[in-house]
TORMARDREN-857840 format. One record per residue (C-alpha): x, y, z; residue in three letters; residue number from 1. Coordinates in steps of 0.05 Angstrom, whole numbers, padded with zeros to 5 digits. Example, Ala and Ser with C-alpha at 12.3 -4.5 7.8 and 13.67 -1.06 7.14 Angstrom:
xx,yy,zz,rest,nr
00246,-00090,00156,Ala,1
00273,-00021,00143,Ser,2
//
This chain:
xx,yy,zz,rest,nr
01998,02866,02578,Met,1
01976,02795,02565,Ser,2
01958,02749,02623,Asp,3
01970,02685,02583,Leu,4
02030,02671,02539,Val,5
02037,02615,02487,Phe,6
02110,02597,02483,Val,7
02124,02561,02417,Val,8
02186,02520,02400,Ser,9
02232,02551,02349,Arg,10
02228,02486,02310,Thr,11
02153,02497,02298,Glu,12
02146,02562,02257,Pro,13
02079,02540,02226,Lys,14
02051,02527,02296,Gln,15
02075,02596,02317,Tyr,16
02040,02631,02260,Phe,17
01976,02591,02270,Tyr,18
01972,02605,02345,Leu,19
01990,02678,02332,Lys,20
01933,02684,02282,His,21
01881,02647,02324,Val,22
01897,02666,02396,Phe,23
01937,02731,02400,Ala,24
01897,02788,02429,Asp,25
01899,02835,02489,Glu,26
01894,02778,02540,Ser,27
01939,02728,02505,Arg,28
02007,02733,02471,Asp,29
02046,02684,02427,Val,30
02122,02684,02429,Val,31
02178,02640,02402,Leu,32
02222,02605,02453,Asp,33
02286,02646,02455,Arg,34
02326,02601,02501,Arg,35
02390,02573,02472,Leu,36
02415,02536,02534,Gly,37
02443,02551,02601,Glu,38
02469,02622,02599,Arg,39
02513,02618,02660,Arg,40
02585,02602,02645,Arg,41
02622,02550,02685,Gly,42
02684,02578,02718,Ser,43
02737,02554,02765,Leu,44
02723,02606,02817,Ser,45
02653,02616,02847,Pro,46
02617,02681,02832,Pro,47
02630,02738,02882,Arg,48
02556,02749,02897,Ala,49
02489,02726,02871,Glu,50
02463,02780,02825,Arg,51
02394,02753,02812,Arg,52
02341,02777,02860,His,53
02288,02726,02841,Ile,54
02280,02670,02791,Asp,55
02226,02691,02743,Arg,56
02213,02622,02714,Arg,57
02152,02590,02746,Gln,58
02163,02521,02717,Arg,59
02206,02485,02666,Asp,60
02169,02479,02599,Ile,61
02225,02444,02561,Thr,62
02189,02376,02558,Met,63
02124,02408,02535,Glu,64
02160,02445,02479,Leu,65
02195,02381,02457,Gln,66
02131,02338,02458,Ser,67
02077,02385,02433,Thr,68
02116,02444,02404,Gly,69
02084,02495,02450,Trp,70
02066,02511,02522,Ser,71
02016,02558,02555,Leu,72
02042,02597,02615,Val,73
02012,02651,02659,Arg,74
02050,02716,02664,Arg,75
02061,02738,02736,Pro,76
02018,02798,02751,Thr,77
02057,02829,02808,Thr,78
02129,02829,02787,Tyr,79
02166,02890,02812,Thr,80
02240,02899,02803,Ala,81
02280,02915,02865,Pro,82
02304,02987,02870,Pro,83
02371,03003,02839,Ile,84
02420,03028,02890,Thr,85
02482,03068,02874,Ser,86
02548,03044,02901,His,87
02587,03108,02887,Arg,88
02636,03129,02941,Pro,89
02620,03192,02979,Ala,90
02661,03253,02961,Met,91
//
């Protein structure tokens, strides 16, 4: 898995292909920005419980993508998902 990730704006496909050609290898990856906006829906009632365990984003790269068309980020090396617990009632 790559340690460094080039995130390229969807509005810059030529930049994406250039960076992919020049920099993509086993230690670096090049991906298109897949964000479309805030995914959480506004609602009248608050959520019952917070479902996220951690926020995976290290920093906001929106301004970099708008100004340069790309951003370089480091992928966390020690991300482990919390164990999945079953909430089935006992029989």
